N, CA, C and O atoms as CSV, one atom per row, in Angstrom:
chain,resi,resn,atom,element,x,y,z
A,1,MET,N,N,-5.215,15.953,-11.311
A,1,MET,CA,C,-3.552,15.206,-11.047
A,1,MET,C,C,-3.746,13.988,-10.169
A,1,MET,O,O,-4.742,13.880,-9.454
A,2,THR,N,N,-2.825,13.102,-10.221
A,2,THR,CA,C,-2.571,12.399,-9.123
A,2,THR,C,C,-1.107,12.024,-8.769
A,2,THR,O,O,-0.168,12.106,-9.562
A,3,THR,N,N,-1.041,11.677,-7.711
A,3,THR,CA,C,0.194,11.628,-7.033
A,3,THR,C,C,0.651,9.925,-6.875
A,3,THR,O,O,-0.042,9.188,-6.173
A,4,CYS,N,N,1.706,9.475,-7.498
A,4,CYS,CA,C,2.504,8.191,-7.731
A,4,CYS,C,C,2.907,7.918,-6.265
A,4,CYS,O,O,3.825,8.614,-5.832
A,5,VAL,N,N,2.355,7.007,-5.443
A,5,VAL,CA,C,3.261,6.453,-4.161
A,5,VAL,C,C,3.248,4.894,-4.418
A,5,VAL,O,O,2.428,4.212,-5.032
A,6,PHE,N,N,4.701,4.452,-3.592
A,6,PHE,CA,C,4.663,2.950,-3.090
A,6,PHE,C,C,4.885,2.811,-1.810
A,6,PHE,O,O,5.655,3.484,-1.125
A,7,VAL,N,N,4.175,1.888,-1.461
A,7,VAL,CA,C,3.637,1.387,-0.032
A,7,VAL,C,C,4.230,0.345,0.404
A,7,VAL,O,O,3.710,-0.660,-0.081
A,8,GLN,N,N,5.157,0.093,1.159
A,8,GLN,CA,C,5.657,-1.109,1.796
A,8,GLN,C,C,4.901,-1.553,3.112
A,8,GLN,O,O,4.753,-0.909,4.151
A,9,ILE,N,N,4.500,-2.716,2.821
A,9,ILE,CA,C,4.033,-3.315,3.868
A,9,ILE,C,C,4.630,-4.435,4.662
A,9,ILE,O,O,4.885,-5.450,4.015
A,10,ARG,N,N,4.913,-4.443,6.000
A,10,ARG,CA,C,5.173,-5.568,6.886
A,10,ARG,C,C,3.849,-6.158,7.761
A,10,ARG,O,O,3.030,-5.654,8.530
A,11,CYS,N,N,4.106,-7.541,7.198
A,11,CYS,CA,C,2.551,-7.955,8.302
A,11,CYS,C,C,3.131,-8.990,9.164
A,11,CYS,O,O,4.264,-9.469,9.206
A,12,THR,N,N,1.972,-9.234,9.903
A,12,THR,CA,C,2.102,-10.207,11.038
A,12,THR,C,C,2.932,-11.606,10.238
A,12,THR,O,O,2.528,-11.898,9.112
A,13,PRO,N,N,3.829,-12.254,10.715
A,13,PRO,CA,C,4.240,-13.543,10.222
A,13,PRO,C,C,3.145,-14.474,9.637
A,13,PRO,O,O,2.215,-14.609,10.432
A,14,GLY,N,N,2.983,-15.172,8.443
A,14,GLY,CA,C,2.051,-15.961,7.807
A,14,GLY,C,C,0.969,-15.270,7.671
A,14,GLY,O,O,-0.027,-15.909,8.010
A,15,THR,N,N,0.740,-14.093,7.266
A,15,THR,CA,C,-0.365,-13.228,7.010
A,15,THR,C,C,-0.168,-12.796,5.590
A,15,THR,O,O,-1.245,-12.523,5.061
A,16,PRO,N,N,0.904,-12.645,4.783
A,16,PRO,CA,C,0.851,-11.797,3.679
A,16,PRO,C,C,0.140,-12.274,2.698
A,16,PRO,O,O,-0.140,-11.324,1.967
A,17,TYR,N,N,-0.374,-13.409,2.226
A,17,TYR,CA,C,-1.318,-13.608,1.630
A,17,TYR,C,C,-2.711,-13.229,1.731
A,17,TYR,O,O,-3.516,-12.855,0.879
A,18,GLN,N,N,-2.820,-13.458,3.272
A,18,GLN,CA,C,-4.241,-12.893,3.532
A,18,GLN,C,C,-4.581,-11.386,3.263
A,18,GLN,O,O,-5.576,-10.900,2.725
A,19,VAL,N,N,-3.414,-10.758,3.819
A,19,VAL,CA,C,-3.448,-9.287,3.713
A,19,VAL,C,C,-3.152,-8.659,2.059
A,19,VAL,O,O,-3.571,-7.539,1.769
A,20,ALA,N,N,-2.569,-9.314,1.276
A,20,ALA,CA,C,-2.810,-9.020,-0.130
A,20,ALA,C,C,-4.016,-9.431,-0.707
A,20,ALA,O,O,-4.481,-8.761,-1.628
A,21,GLU,N,N,-4.693,-10.604,-0.236
A,21,GLU,CA,C,-5.940,-10.699,-0.829
A,21,GLU,C,C,-7.178,-9.556,-0.293
A,21,GLU,O,O,-8.166,-9.300,-0.981
A,22,GLN,N,N,-6.932,-8.999,0.934
A,22,GLN,CA,C,-7.885,-8.064,1.331
A,22,GLN,C,C,-7.429,-6.666,0.486
A,22,GLN,O,O,-8.286,-5.954,-0.038
A,23,ILE,N,N,-6.235,-6.408,0.425
A,23,ILE,CA,C,-6.080,-5.141,-0.338
A,23,ILE,C,C,-6.433,-5.292,-1.793
A,23,ILE,O,O,-6.776,-4.279,-2.404
A,24,ALA,N,N,-6.392,-6.266,-2.313
A,24,ALA,CA,C,-6.695,-6.667,-3.665
A,24,ALA,C,C,-8.263,-6.290,-3.844
A,24,ALA,O,O,-8.775,-5.773,-4.837
A,25,LEU,N,N,-8.840,-6.640,-2.749
A,25,LEU,CA,C,-10.647,-6.605,-2.892
A,25,LEU,C,C,-11.037,-5.133,-2.897
A,25,LEU,O,O,-12.079,-4.747,-3.428
A,26,LYS,N,N,-10.018,-4.177,-2.183
A,26,LYS,CA,C,-10.253,-2.756,-2.040
A,26,LYS,C,C,-10.147,-2.174,-3.451
A,26,LYS,O,O,-10.458,-0.989,-3.563
A,27,GLU,N,N,-9.802,-2.753,-4.410
A,27,GLU,CA,C,-9.477,-2.128,-5.967
A,27,GLU,C,C,-8.707,-0.604,-5.981
A,27,GLU,O,O,-8.828,0.292,-6.816
A,28,LEU,N,N,-7.978,-0.639,-4.906
A,28,LEU,CA,C,-7.382,1.011,-5.007
A,28,LEU,C,C,-6.196,0.926,-5.681
A,28,LEU,O,O,-5.804,1.969,-6.205
A,29,HIS,N,N,-5.480,-0.125,-5.805
A,29,HIS,CA,C,-3.859,0.029,-6.301
A,29,HIS,C,C,-3.984,-0.247,-7.888
A,29,HIS,O,O,-4.951,-0.621,-8.551
A,30,SER,N,N,-2.452,0.121,-8.317
A,30,SER,CA,C,-2.237,-0.150,-9.756
A,30,SER,C,C,-1.705,-1.368,-9.847
A,30,SER,O,O,-2.084,-2.156,-10.713
A,31,GLU,N,N,-0.624,-1.708,-8.830
A,31,GLU,CA,C,0.324,-3.043,-8.845
A,31,GLU,C,C,0.254,-3.511,-7.456
A,31,GLU,O,O,-0.158,-2.740,-6.589
A,32,LEU,N,N,0.563,-4.526,-7.210
A,32,LEU,CA,C,0.651,-5.271,-5.955
A,32,LEU,C,C,1.601,-6.520,-6.173
A,32,LEU,O,O,1.548,-7.381,-7.051
A,33,TYR,N,N,2.281,-6.402,-5.361
A,33,TYR,CA,C,3.466,-7.513,-5.405
A,33,TYR,C,C,3.766,-8.091,-3.749
A,33,TYR,O,O,3.596,-7.442,-2.716
A,34,SER,N,N,4.229,-9.423,-3.871
A,34,SER,CA,C,4.858,-9.816,-2.551
A,34,SER,C,C,6.251,-9.778,-2.827
A,34,SER,O,O,6.547,-10.075,-3.984
A,35,THR,N,N,7.148,-9.497,-2.084
A,35,THR,CA,C,8.565,-8.914,-1.870
A,35,THR,C,C,9.493,-9.802,-1.075
A,35,THR,O,O,8.874,-10.660,-0.446
A,36,SER,N,N,10.606,-9.833,-0.949
A,36,SER,CA,C,11.480,-10.432,-0.234
A,36,SER,C,C,12.566,-9.022,1.117
A,36,SER,O,O,12.847,-7.849,0.873
A,37,GLY,N,N,12.782,-9.589,2.007
A,37,GLY,CA,C,13.214,-8.496,2.772
A,37,GLY,C,C,12.916,-8.266,3.768
A,37,GLY,O,O,12.455,-9.219,4.397
A,38,ASP,N,N,12.982,-7.153,4.360
A,38,ASP,CA,C,12.200,-6.632,5.469
A,38,ASP,C,C,10.946,-6.393,5.211
A,38,ASP,O,O,10.348,-6.431,6.286
A,39,TRP,N,N,10.196,-6.155,4.310
A,39,TRP,CA,C,8.956,-5.845,3.705
A,39,TRP,C,C,8.219,-7.076,3.042
A,39,TRP,O,O,8.752,-7.640,2.087
A,40,ASP,N,N,7.060,-7.478,3.511
A,40,ASP,CA,C,6.562,-8.403,2.688
A,40,ASP,C,C,5.572,-8.225,1.384
A,40,ASP,O,O,5.223,-9.180,0.689
A,41,LEU,N,N,5.153,-6.793,1.144
A,41,LEU,CA,C,4.275,-6.636,0.020
A,41,LEU,C,C,4.592,-4.958,-0.090
A,41,LEU,O,O,4.784,-4.136,0.806
A,42,LEU,N,N,4.566,-4.820,-1.471
A,42,LEU,CA,C,4.719,-3.437,-2.256
A,42,LEU,C,C,3.516,-3.270,-2.987
A,42,LEU,O,O,3.167,-4.193,-3.723
A,43,VAL,N,N,2.788,-2.190,-2.901
A,43,VAL,CA,C,1.611,-1.794,-3.392
A,43,VAL,C,C,2.066,-0.456,-3.988
A,43,VAL,O,O,2.755,0.365,-3.382
A,44,LYS,N,N,1.560,-0.311,-5.372
A,44,LYS,CA,C,1.727,0.838,-6.095
A,44,LYS,C,C,0.461,1.715,-6.472
A,44,LYS,O,O,-0.211,1.435,-7.465
A,45,LEU,N,N,0.170,2.737,-5.683
A,45,LEU,CA,C,-1.212,3.647,-5.663
A,45,LEU,C,C,-0.910,4.745,-6.513
A,45,LEU,O,O,0.196,5.050,-6.958
A,46,TYR,N,N,-2.014,5.316,-6.698
A,46,TYR,CA,C,-2.292,6.891,-7.459
A,46,TYR,C,C,-3.379,7.405,-6.835
A,46,TYR,O,O,-4.512,6.930,-6.910
A,47,ILE,N,N,-2.973,8.631,-6.052
A,47,ILE,CA,C,-3.577,8.850,-4.698
A,47,ILE,C,C,-4.218,10.243,-5.479
A,47,ILE,O,O,-3.471,11.188,-5.733
A,48,PRO,N,N,-5.815,10.274,-5.866
A,48,PRO,CA,C,-6.307,11.429,-6.397
A,48,PRO,C,C,-5.754,12.901,-5.845
A,48,PRO,O,O,-5.454,13.183,-4.684
A,49,GLY,N,N,-5.705,13.814,-7.109
A,49,GLY,CA,C,-5.229,14.959,-6.635
A,49,GLY,C,C,-5.980,15.683,-5.332
A,49,GLY,O,O,-7.045,15.147,-5.025
A,50,GLY,N,N,-5.684,16.519,-4.742
A,50,GLY,CA,C,-6.480,17.017,-3.460
A,50,GLY,C,C,-6.588,16.496,-2.284
A,50,GLY,O,O,-6.892,17.157,-1.291
A,51,GLN,N,N,-6.260,14.793,-2.276
A,51,GLN,CA,C,-6.501,14.257,-1.272
A,51,GLN,C,C,-5.568,13.997,-0.042
A,51,GLN,O,O,-4.736,13.168,-0.410
A,52,ASP,N,N,-5.413,14.248,0.882
A,52,ASP,CA,C,-4.037,14.073,1.910
A,52,ASP,C,C,-3.891,12.371,1.781
A,52,ASP,O,O,-4.686,11.437,1.887
A,53,ILE,N,N,-2.356,12.499,1.478
A,53,ILE,CA,C,-1.597,10.853,1.142
A,53,ILE,C,C,-2.037,10.216,2.659
A,53,ILE,O,O,-2.725,9.232,2.934
A,54,GLY,N,N,-1.550,10.908,3.264
A,54,GLY,CA,C,-1.308,9.776,4.847
A,54,GLY,C,C,-2.862,9.435,5.164
A,54,GLY,O,O,-3.209,8.260,5.285
A,55,HIS,N,N,-3.614,10.306,5.271
A,55,HIS,CA,C,-4.991,10.245,5.394
A,55,HIS,C,C,-5.557,8.886,4.442
A,55,HIS,O,O,-6.023,7.872,4.962
A,56,PHE,N,N,-5.440,9.051,3.223
A,56,PHE,CA,C,-5.942,8.083,2.193
A,56,PHE,C,C,-5.180,6.937,2.428
A,56,PHE,O,O,-5.868,5.921,2.525
A,57,ILE,N,N,-3.944,6.775,2.554
A,57,ILE,CA,C,-3.420,5.276,2.862
A,57,ILE,C,C,-3.698,4.471,4.301
A,57,ILE,O,O,-3.779,3.283,4.615
A,58,ASN,N,N,-3.809,5.853,5.069
A,58,ASN,CA,C,-4.344,4.806,6.642
A,58,ASN,C,C,-6.117,4.690,6.274
A,58,ASN,O,O,-6.670,3.596,6.383
A,59,GLU,N,N,-6.728,5.657,5.935
A,59,GLU,CA,C,-8.400,5.306,5.892
A,59,GLU,C,C,-8.582,4.573,4.685
A,59,GLU,O,O,-9.508,3.775,4.833
A,60,GLU,N,N,-8.150,4.527,3.721
A,60,GLU,CA,C,-8.610,3.615,2.228
A,60,GLU,C,C,-7.892,2.071,2.282
A,60,GLU,O,O,-8.358,0.946,2.103
A,61,LEU,N,N,-6.680,2.514,2.579
A,61,LEU,CA,C,-5.570,1.263,2.290
A,61,LEU,C,C,-5.465,0.346,3.566
A,61,LEU,O,O,-5.649,-0.868,3.474
A,62,VAL,N,N,-5.164,0.961,4.761
A,62,VAL,CA,C,-4.692,0.011,5.932
A,62,VAL,C,C,-6.010,-0.156,6.519
A,62,VAL,O,O,-6.281,-1.297,6.893
A,63,SER,N,N,-6.897,0.765,6.678
A,63,SER,CA,C,-7.829,0.666,7.548
A,63,SER,C,C,-8.887,-0.857,7.337
A,63,SER,O,O,-9.317,-1.020,6.195
A,64,GLY,N,N,-9.212,-1.734,8.220
A,64,GLY,CA,C,-9.891,-2.738,8.112
A,64,GLY,C,C,-9.228,-4.090,7.502
A,64,GLY,O,O,-9.860,-5.101,7.196
A,65,VAL,N,N,-7.808,-3.902,7.387
A,65,VAL,CA,C,-7.103,-5.013,6.948
A,65,VAL,C,C,-6.033,-5.686,8.209
A,65,VAL,O,O,-4.864,-5.358,8.416
A,66,PRO,N,N,-6.842,-6.706,8.939
A,66,PRO,CA,C,-6.003,-7.400,9.834
A,66,PRO,C,C,-4.397,-7.701,9.165
A,66,PRO,O,O,-4.265,-7.802,7.946
A,67,GLY,N,N,-3.491,-7.800,9.886
A,67,GLY,CA,C,-2.276,-8.547,9.857
A,67,GLY,C,C,-1.276,-7.481,9.445
A,67,GLY,O,O,-0.133,-7.939,9.442
A,68,ILE,N,N,-1.349,-6.162,9.087
A,68,ILE,CA,C,-0.866,-5.162,8.572
A,68,ILE,C,C,0.014,-4.595,10.071
A,68,ILE,O,O,-0.583,-3.965,10.944
A,69,GLU,N,N,1.436,-4.928,10.165
A,69,GLU,CA,C,2.330,-4.280,11.449
A,69,GLU,C,C,2.827,-2.914,11.128
A,69,GLU,O,O,3.064,-2.148,12.062
A,70,ARG,N,N,3.038,-2.474,9.693
A,70,ARG,CA,C,3.963,-1.289,9.678
A,70,ARG,C,C,3.699,-1.148,7.976
A,70,ARG,O,O,3.449,-2.019,7.142
A,71,THR,N,N,3.839,0.093,7.863
A,71,THR,CA,C,4.009,0.591,6.437
A,71,THR,C,C,5.339,1.784,6.198
A,71,THR,O,O,5.867,2.547,7.006
A,72,LEU,N,N,5.583,1.561,4.774
A,72,LEU,CA,C,6.754,2.874,4.633
A,72,LEU,C,C,6.096,3.166,3.446
A,72,LEU,O,O,5.742,2.345,2.600
A,73,THR,N,N,5.915,4.627,3.414
A,73,THR,CA,C,5.559,5.165,1.821
A,73,THR,C,C,6.562,5.883,1.599
A,73,THR,O,O,7.256,6.528,2.385
A,74,THR,N,N,6.662,5.683,-0.138
A,74,THR,CA,C,7.756,6.689,-0.708
A,74,THR,C,C,6.997,7.117,-1.821
A,74,THR,O,O,6.406,6.313,-2.543
A,75,LEU,N,N,6.977,8.552,-2.030
A,75,LEU,CA,C,6.251,9.526,-2.776
A,75,LEU,C,C,7.177,9.472,-4.071
A,75,LEU,O,O,8.369,9.192,-3.945
A,76,THR,N,N,6.629,9.738,-5.292
A,76,THR,CA,C,7.478,9.748,-6.548
A,76,THR,C,C,7.369,11.384,-6.686
A,76,THR,O,O,6.460,11.959,-6.087
A,77,PHE,N,N,8.216,12.054,-7.408
A,77,PHE,CA,C,8.383,13.271,-8.085
A,77,PHE,C,C,8.179,13.079,-9.587
A,77,PHE,O,O,7.083,13.380,-10.061
A,78,LYS,N,N,9.241,12.556,-10.450
A,78,LYS,CA,C,9.249,12.420,-11.898
A,78,LYS,C,C,9.757,10.780,-12.177
A,78,LYS,O,O,10.324,9.913,-11.511
A,79,ALA,N,N,9.257,10.889,-13.432
A,79,ALA,CA,C,9.265,9.415,-13.861
A,79,ALA,C,C,10.517,9.708,-15.314
A,79,ALA,O,O,10.288,10.626,-16.102
A,80,PHE,N,N,11.499,9.008,-15.445
A,80,PHE,CA,C,12.711,9.545,-16.488
A,80,PHE,C,C,12.400,8.145,-17.500
A,80,PHE,O,O,13.051,7.970,-18.530
């Protein structure tokens, strides 16, 4: 079983496209969008069952990607 999470990413000014390219190369995401507002990118991920969500995001998604200033993770519970 997997857990669906959405991660919003704030990037260093001028780097969202480079950050998105680096994230896309990791091939971890289900969907990846540029967004308007306080956050630059939105990533939809399915975290494998038994994985610690915080560790997965920090070690697999964010690690090694320069230009990420901050993230906000939203866990999902039920699709309607």
